[in-house]
Backbone bond lengths (Angstrom), bond angles and torsions (degrees), N, CA, C in turn:
res aa  C-N    CA-C-N  psi(-1)  N-CA   C-N-CA  omega(-1)  CA-C   N-CA-C  phi
1 M - - - 1.446 - - 1.523 108.27 -
2 A 1.313 117.93 130.45 1.460 121.87 -179.69 1.517 109.81 -74.27
3 S 1.321 115.30 147.80 1.451 120.37 177.69 1.518 109.64 -69.34
4 T 1.333 115.66 136.69 1.455 120.50 178.68 1.514 110.28 -123.67
5 S 1.326 115.94 35.21 1.461 119.21 176.97 1.523 108.74 -68.49
6 L 1.319 116.43 168.39 1.449 120.56 -179.33 1.527 110.23 -57.00
7 A 1.316 116.16 153.36 1.462 121.74 -173.87 1.523 113.07 -56.17
8 D 1.329 117.64 -33.23 1.459 119.17 -178.61 1.527 112.37 -89.20
9 G 1.334 117.15 9.10 1.457 121.13 175.29 1.519 115.03 88.46
10 R 1.336 118.46 -3.00 1.456 120.79 178.92 1.524 110.01 -80.17
11 D 1.323 115.41 155.24 1.454 120.28 174.16 1.523 109.46 -76.05
12 D 1.305 116.75 151.97 1.459 123.11 -178.91 1.524 109.48 -89.33
13 P 1.338 119.42 108.24 1.462 120.54 -178.36 1.520 112.89 -64.91
14 D 1.338 118.25 -27.18 1.459 120.17 176.25 1.524 110.49 -68.31
15 M 1.323 116.40 -38.18 1.464 120.78 176.75 1.527 109.82 -64.46
16 S 1.331 117.20 -40.28 1.470 120.89 177.68 1.520 110.76 -60.18
17 A 1.327 116.03 -44.61 1.466 120.31 179.86 1.524 110.87 -64.62
18 L 1.323 116.60 -44.81 1.461 120.64 179.14 1.520 110.59 -60.75
19 C 1.326 115.96 -45.78 1.462 121.06 -178.52 1.523 111.85 -62.00
20 S 1.320 116.51 -47.85 1.463 119.47 -174.31 1.520 113.12 -73.16
21 Q 1.324 117.65 -21.77 1.466 120.28 -175.28 1.526 113.92 -118.55
22 L 1.327 117.83 15.11 1.462 119.81 -175.11 1.526 112.40 -60.91
23 G 1.303 117.94 -40.30 1.466 119.63 179.37 1.517 112.13 -60.22
24 A 1.324 116.59 -46.18 1.469 120.94 178.92 1.529 110.34 -64.97
25 L 1.318 116.79 -39.23 1.457 120.57 179.25 1.525 110.90 -64.41
26 R 1.323 116.78 -43.17 1.470 119.56 177.89 1.525 111.47 -60.35
27 R 1.334 115.69 -42.44 1.473 119.16 178.46 1.525 110.77 -64.01
28 A 1.318 117.34 -38.53 1.461 121.27 -177.08 1.529 112.50 -67.82
29 V 1.330 118.09 -34.47 1.466 120.61 -176.70 1.530 113.10 -97.61
30 H 1.312 117.65 -5.60 1.468 121.77 -177.95 1.530 110.50 -53.47
31 G 1.307 116.14 128.93 1.460 121.36 177.59 1.517 114.58 79.65
32 T 1.322 117.60 7.31 1.465 121.05 178.14 1.529 108.73 -115.55
33 P 1.331 117.25 167.01 1.476 119.28 176.19 1.532 112.44 -61.12
34 L 1.317 117.31 -22.23 1.459 119.75 179.58 1.530 112.50 -70.00
35 A 1.333 117.69 -17.76 1.464 119.97 178.80 1.532 110.41 -62.92
36 A 1.326 117.15 -41.52 1.466 120.84 178.29 1.529 110.17 -68.51
37 E 1.326 116.71 -38.08 1.466 121.02 177.38 1.521 110.40 -61.77
38 L 1.339 116.91 -41.62 1.457 121.60 178.13 1.526 110.75 -63.80
39 A 1.329 116.89 -45.98 1.467 120.32 -179.73 1.525 111.45 -60.95
40 D 1.333 116.69 -45.42 1.467 120.47 178.86 1.527 110.93 -63.93
41 G 1.330 115.59 -42.92 1.459 120.15 -179.80 1.516 112.62 -64.68
42 L 1.336 116.79 -38.35 1.467 120.27 177.74 1.522 110.79 -63.58
43 S 1.322 116.45 -38.37 1.470 119.31 176.97 1.519 110.46 -60.85
44 A 1.321 116.70 -42.13 1.466 120.31 179.15 1.525 110.97 -65.88
45 V 1.332 117.30 -41.84 1.466 120.89 179.22 1.523 109.85 -63.21
46 R 1.323 117.27 -39.95 1.469 120.46 178.72 1.517 111.77 -64.92
47 E 1.333 116.66 -25.52 1.468 121.38 177.60 1.519 112.04 -84.63
48 G 1.343 117.54 -3.97 1.460 120.34 177.23 1.516 115.89 116.93
49 A 1.331 118.18 -4.13 1.462 120.24 179.29 1.531 110.16 -68.47
50 P 1.325 117.68 150.49 1.466 119.91 176.25 1.528 110.25 -68.19
51 A 1.319 116.31 158.06 1.467 121.53 -177.82 1.525 112.75 -79.81
52 A 1.326 118.68 -24.58 1.470 121.53 -174.48 1.529 113.76 -55.86
53 P 1.344 120.13 -45.32 1.470 118.73 179.58 1.535 112.76 -61.60
54 L 1.327 117.00 -37.24 1.461 119.72 177.34 1.522 110.01 -63.72
55 L 1.331 116.76 -46.79 1.460 119.48 179.30 1.526 110.66 -60.02
56 A 1.326 117.57 -40.36 1.464 121.09 179.29 1.525 111.24 -62.74
57 R 1.348 117.03 -42.77 1.469 120.17 178.93 1.520 111.74 -64.04
58 L 1.327 116.43 -25.86 1.462 120.74 178.64 1.529 112.01 -89.66
59 G 1.335 116.75 0.54 1.449 120.82 178.37 1.515 114.08 81.86
60 I 1.323 117.14 24.14 1.465 122.44 -178.26 1.518 108.62 -108.38
61 A 1.320 115.83 129.68 1.463 121.07 -177.94 1.525 110.21 -65.65
62 P 1.341 116.89 145.45 1.463 119.85 177.59 1.523 111.75 -69.80
63 A 1.308 116.24 166.94 1.461 121.92 178.73 1.520 109.53 -55.45
64 G 1.325 114.80 144.13 1.451 120.15 179.28 1.518 113.23 90.30
65 Q 1.312 117.72 -9.49 1.456 122.34 176.09 1.518 107.35 -115.83
66 D 1.330 116.00 167.33 1.462 118.79 177.11 1.517 108.84 -58.19
67 R 1.323 115.80 138.21 1.456 121.06 -179.29 1.518 109.99 -115.00
68 D 1.306 114.87 162.03 1.454 119.94 171.08 1.523 108.37 -66.25
69 A 1.303 116.14 171.10 1.466 120.42 -175.32 1.524 113.35 -56.62
70 W 1.328 118.35 -30.92 1.467 119.87 -176.85 1.516 112.19 -78.96
71 G 1.353 117.65 -13.77 1.439 120.80 -160.79 1.493 121.96 -80.52
72 G 1.268 122.88 -36.42 1.445 118.18 -170.88 1.503 112.87 -135.13
73 A 1.302 115.25 154.40 1.456 120.53 177.96 1.516 108.66 -94.48
74 A 1.297 116.54 134.15 1.460 120.90 177.15 1.519 109.08 -88.79
75 I 1.316 116.14 145.03 1.458 120.41 176.17 1.515 107.71 -90.56
76 V 1.292 116.88 126.88 1.452 121.66 179.80 1.524 107.82 -88.65
77 A 1.321 116.33 123.48 1.464 120.72 -178.22 1.520 110.36 -58.68
78 G 1.307 115.12 137.14 1.457 120.41 176.05 1.513 114.75 91.09
79 L 1.320 117.80 -9.70 1.459 120.26 178.83 1.519 109.05 -101.37
80 G 1.309 115.60 133.60 1.454 120.54 178.12 1.508 110.48 -84.76
81 S 1.316 115.37 -173.37 1.458 119.76 -179.88 1.523 111.04 -100.58
82 G 1.315 116.94 25.12 1.454 120.80 -179.25 1.518 112.28 -65.65
83 H 1.311 115.52 167.41 1.459 120.32 179.42 1.514 108.93 -141.71
84 S 1.311 114.55 166.82 1.457 119.17 179.95 1.527 109.66 -69.57
85 H 1.293 116.38 -175.93 1.460 120.64 -178.12 1.520 113.18 -82.18
86 G 1.322 117.28 2.85 1.457 120.14 177.64 1.517 111.28 -72.61
87 E 1.318 115.97 172.01 1.466 121.26 178.58 1.525 109.73 -74.59
88 R 1.337 115.72 144.89 1.461 120.91 177.68 1.523 109.41 -102.47
89 Y 1.328 115.21 135.79 1.452 121.81 179.63 1.525 108.91 -122.15
90 G 1.337 115.91 147.51 1.456 121.45 -179.68 1.513 111.79 -129.67
91 C 1.305 114.17 -178.32 1.462 122.06 -177.91 1.533 110.08 -53.36
92 P 1.326 117.12 131.49 1.469 119.70 -178.82 1.531 113.13 -65.52
93 A 1.324 117.85 -20.80 1.465 120.83 -179.52 1.529 112.08 -113.84
94 S 1.325 117.36 10.46 1.472 122.42 -178.78 1.518 112.53 56.62
95 R 1.335 116.93 37.11 1.459 121.19 -178.45 1.514 112.81 -97.45
96 C 1.325 118.20 -14.33 1.459 119.45 178.52 1.521 109.93 -144.48
97 G 1.302 115.49 164.41 1.454 120.73 -176.90 1.512 114.12 -94.01
98 R 1.309 117.85 7.70 1.463 121.06 -179.34 1.522 109.67 -65.55
99 T 1.336 116.38 136.44 1.457 120.91 174.30 1.517 109.10 -126.18
100 V 1.302 115.23 150.73 1.461 122.80 178.33 1.519 107.23 -128.00
101 V 1.318 116.42 133.36 1.465 120.73 177.50 1.517 108.46 -95.58
102 R 1.318 115.21 126.38 1.463 120.90 177.14 1.515 107.32 -101.99
103 E 1.286 115.27 122.07 1.456 119.66 176.76 1.528 109.08 -71.09
104 P 1.318 117.91 150.52 1.465 120.58 180.00 1.531 111.67 -51.47
105 G 1.313 115.46 129.10 1.461 121.59 179.44 1.514 114.30 85.93
106 G 1.336 117.55 -7.56 1.461 120.60 -179.99 1.513 111.60 -78.04
107 E 1.323 115.40 169.95 1.463 120.79 178.45 1.525 110.35 -71.17
108 R 1.328 116.04 148.19 1.467 119.83 175.32 1.519 108.21 -68.45
109 P 1.335 117.55 134.75 1.467 120.60 -179.64 1.521 111.51 -64.58
110 H 1.308 115.10 149.62 1.457 122.97 -177.64 1.523 108.79 -123.77
111 C 1.324 117.59 132.91 1.457 122.30 177.14 1.526 108.26 -83.54
112 L 1.325 116.38 115.53 1.456 120.30 -179.34 1.523 112.19 -74.07
113 V 1.328 117.06 -25.62 1.466 119.91 179.41 1.521 110.69 -71.15
114 L 1.318 116.75 -50.66 1.465 120.56 -176.97 1.518 113.27 -89.50
115 G 1.340 116.86 -13.58 1.453 120.20 176.88 1.511 114.12 74.09
116 S 1.331 117.29 30.51 1.465 118.89 179.27 1.533 110.77 -143.27
117 T 1.315 114.42 165.70 1.453 120.99 -179.57 1.522 109.69 -68.58
118 M 1.333 116.16 138.51 1.459 120.36 179.43 1.530 109.20 -71.23
119 R 1.330 116.21 155.55 1.464 120.58 -176.47 1.522 110.77 -94.43
120 L 1.325 114.80 146.62 1.469 122.41 178.29 1.523 108.56 -70.56
121 L 1.321 116.16 131.65 1.470 121.61 179.02 1.526 109.67 -98.22
122 A 1.297 115.85 145.16 1.479 120.02 175.68 1.523 108.02 -77.93
123 D 1.320 115.92 144.52 1.471 119.12 177.70 1.483 112.65 -82.56
C-alpha cells in the first residue's frame, strides 16, 4: 500500500482523531442519517481522501480548532510520551501519528478506519 501521508510529510491530525475515536463515532451516529455519511466518508478515506472533509460533514471541527467531546486528546502536564515495553504499532499507511502499544502476547492492533492491521514501528 502506498503512503498517503500529507504532501509535506506530516501526519494528518484529523486522521489520528478519526482513527482513535471511530468506535465512539460509530456509536454516536448509529441509527441516524449521519451513519450513511460516515460509511461513505470512510470509503473515501480508505481510497486516500483526507479525513478533514468527512469530519466537517459530520459537524466535527478540524484539528487545531475546538472539538466536540469525542475529538481530541488532552496532554496531561508532567507526563512524557513514554510507553510500556510492548511493541508499538502505527498507521498502516503512515497517514496519522497515532500509536498503539501491544503488550507481549496480545493481538496485533487493527486500524478500523483503513481496515487493516497496523504496522510495527521501530524503536
